[in-house]
N, C-alpha and C positions, 0 to 999 in steps of 0.2 A: 376697700378695693375700688379701683377707678372705673370698673365696667359693671353695669347693672342691667338686669332684664326683669321688668315688671310685666306680668302677664295675667290674663283672666278676662272675665266679662263685666266686671264692675268698673266702668270707665270713671265714675266719680272718685272712687278710692284711688285709682291709678293716678288721676290728675292731682289729687291732693298730695299723694306721696311724692310725685314728681316735683311739685312746687316746693315741698319741704326740702327736697334734695338740692334744688336750685338755690334756695336761701342759704343752705349750708356751704355750698361750693363757691358761688359767684358773688363777688362784691357788687352791690347794686350800682355803685358809682361807675363801674366798668362793664356793666351788663351788655351794653350795645356792642362791645368788642369781644366779650368772652362767652357769650351765650348764643347758641344756634339751635333752632328747632326746624326739622325738615320732615316731610312725609315720606314714608318708606314704600312708595308705589313705583319707584324707579331705581333699578340697581345702580345706575350711573350716579344719581343724586346721593344715594347712600354711601357709595364708595368715595365720592368727593368730600362728603361731610366727615367720614372717618379719616380721610387723609388730612383734613384740616385739624382734626382733633389731636394730631401728633405735635402740632406747634405749641410753643409755650404761650401762656396767657399774657395779655398786656396789663401793666399796672399791678395792683394788689388783687388778692383773691385768686381763684382758680378758673379754669375754663370748663364749660359743660356743653356737650353736644347731645341733643335729644332727638332720637329718630322714632317717630310714631308709626304705628301699624307695621312694625318690622316683620318681614316674612320669615320668621324663624319657625322651627318645628320640623315636621317630617318632610315638608316641601321646600325647605330653604335651598336656594340656588348654591351650587357648589362653589361658584366664584365668591359669593358672600361668606361662605364658611371659611374659605382660605384667607379672605381679607381679614376676618376677625381673628383667626389663628395667628396671622402675621402681626396684627395690630397690637395685641395685648403686651408682648414683650417690649414694644417700642413706645408705649403710651407713657408720657410723663406723669409723675406722681400727682401733679397739680392740674391734670387734665382728666375729666370724667366723661365717660360715654354712658348714656342711658338709652336703652332700647325698650319699647313697649309694644305689646301685641296681645293676641288672644290665645295663641297656641302654647301648649306646654312643651318644653324641651325634652325629647327622649333622653333618659338618663345615660344610656350607653352610646349615644351619638357623639360625634366630635365636639359639637357645641355644648352638649350636656356635660361632657367631661371638662371642657374648658371652663365653664361657669362654676362647676362644682369645686374646682381647685383654685381658680384665679379670679372669680367674679362673685356677684351676689344675685340670687334669683328670689323674687318675692311673688307670691300668688295673691291675686285679688279677685275672688269670685263671690257672687252674691250669696247670702245665707239662704239655704233652701226654704221655700215658702212654708213648709210644714214644721220647721224648727221654731215654734212660736216662742219658746223661752229665750232663745238667742236673739230673735227679732225684738222682743220686749226689752232686752238688755240694750240693744242698739238704740231703741227709741229713748230710753232713760238717759243713756250716755249723751246722745245728741241734744236732748232737751236741756240737760245740765250744762253742756257747753254753751248753749245759746241763752241760758238763764231763763228758761221757760219751765214753770212748775206745773206738773200734771198729776191728776188723781189716777188711781190704778185703772179705773174704767176708761179714762182717756188714753192711757198707754195701750190698753187692749184694742181700743177702736183704731188707733193709728197703725197697729200691727195688721189689722184687717184691711184698713183703707189704703195703706201705702205698701205693705209687704216688705220686700227686701231692697227697695229702691232708695238707697242712701241719699242720692241727690234730691229726689222729690221730698223725702222726709225733711232734709235741711231747709228746703224752700218753704214747705208748709209751716214748719216751726218758726221760721223767720217772719212769715206772713202773720202768724198768730201773735208774735211778739210786737210787730208793728201796729196791728189793729187793737191790741190790748196792752199798750206800753206801761200803763200805771196800775195794772192788775197783778199784784204780787202773790195773790193766793193761788193754790193749786186749781187748775181748770178741770172741769168734768167733761165727759164724753159728749153730753148734751150741748155744752157750750161750744165745742170745737167742730161738731158735726156739720153745721152750716158752712164752715170755712174749708173743710177738707172732704172732697168727694171720695167715696170708697171704690177706687178703680180696681185694685187688686182683688178684692172680694168679688167684684163683678166679673173679672176674668175667670176666677174659679167657678162662678156660677155658669159662665159660658161653657166651660169644660163639662160641667154636669149636664147642661142642656144638650150638648153634642152627644154625650154618652147615652142619653135617653132618646136621641133621635128627634128632638123637639126643634124643628127648623125655625118656626116663627119666633119662639122664645130666644133661640140663639142669635137670630138676626137682630132682634130688638136689643139684646144685651150688647152685641157688637156695635150697634148704632150709638148706644149710650156711651160706650167706651171711646169711640171716635169723637163724639160730641164733646167729651171731657178732655180731648186732646191727649189721650193715652197713646204713647208711641206704638205703632203696629208691631215692631220687633219685640217690645215688652209683652204685648198680648200673646204673641207667638211663643215666647219663652215660658210664660206661665202655662200655656196649653201643653207644651212639650214636657215640662216638669211633672204636671199632673198625670198625663197619659203614660209617661215613663214609669211613674209610681204604680199605676194600675197594671201595667204590663208585668212588672216584677212580681206583684202580688198574684196575678193570674198564673205566672210560671210555677208558683208553689204547688198548683194542682196538677201540673203535667210533668214536673221534674222533681223527683224526690230529693235530689241534691240541693235544690233551692229551698233553704229553710227560712224561717221568720228572721233569724239573726242575720242571715246573708242579705235578705231583702233590706233590713234596717241599715246594714253597713253600705250596701251598694247605692241606696237612695238617700243616705244621710238622714234617715227618719229619726227624729229626736225621741219620739215616744213609740216603741215597738208595739204597745198595746193598741195603737190605732189600726194595726193590721187586721184585727178582728172585724172592725167596722168596714175596712176597705174590702175585705173578702166578700162581704154582703153586696158591695157595689159592683164587683167584677163578676160575681157568680153567673149572671145571665149573659155575659159578654163572650164572644168568640175570641180565642187567642189570635186568630188570623186578622180579625178586625182591629185589634189593638196594635198589632205589628204594622198593618197597612196604614193606620192612623199616624203613627210616628213617621213613616216614610213620606206621607203626604204633608205633614207639618214641616219636615225638613226641606222638602221641595218648595213649600211656600216661603220658608225663611230665606232660602237661597234666591228665590225669585225677587223678593222684596229688596234684598241686599244688592241685587243686580239692577235695580231701578224699575221693576214692574210697579204699576199703580197699586199702592198698598190697599186702599179701600176696596177696589175691584177684586184684587187677589184674595184678600181675606174673605170677602162675601162669597166669592165663587167656591173657594175651598171649604168653607164652613157648610155651605149647602151640600157639597159632595160628602163631607164627613157625616152630616146628619142623616143623609140618605143611606149611607153605609150602615149606620146603627139602627135605622128604622126598618131595614130589610134583611139584615143578617140574623139568622137564627143561630143560637149558640149550640154547637153539638155537644153531646155528652163527653165529658173529659174527666 
């Protein structure tokens, strides 16, 4: 189908899928004529690009119009909805439109119905940090693609060090292959540790320090992450995932309808047996504190996305969060 919507938080996978689609559609000899990429931050620019997509391509191959950061989802402007509804019946077979964004299309919305019947929707979201089996498989697949051989402990270390960041995983494995080009034997964790800093594990340790109200430890871990150039939004995403998991586990104690199976399903917890250990972690915590933590983390994420100084914002909010857990007494629940 000539219209696609790729959505989710995994930008690396979205870009890879988009490049693959471009190669399928556009003749490289005619790419300057038949390929257009625009940012979706202006309705006028989007509509102009969509209007141009209706024209036939030059030369051989097809035309592809890629609109990034498309404002689809629940807050999609009605003008854009109508433009897309009018576009699809008039789109030539050899002209493809690709829209990419972060929001899921509501199934019952006009655009949800349009794409379900006349388009293609693909989701690209990171593997949850606690689904270690899936993360290990991702490491093995990427390593095989890049012709890097790893021992099992090296795979486990990369899962801890990189987590669900596919882009960084590819970069780290490429670095390993360049630094050890003639080494065809499987590499151990001990050999790759000096080359790959464990930022994701540090982010999870940061969540634990916040949960325990350890301000000094949390700030030291944050400083380590920023020194290793860990993106602030990735730090925030890890904290949100971890505190969301703790919140769901805590809800089991206050709402009998929230079962271990429901928690596992809602959080994509690969191993439900982990809930036993998570229950011990959340037992001393107040439900209100966990709820407030997620609110503060979402505010922090929005602030960083709007251009607030990331380092200052992270430091300030983490001090606030640590203070919350150091002073909040957990009521009997």
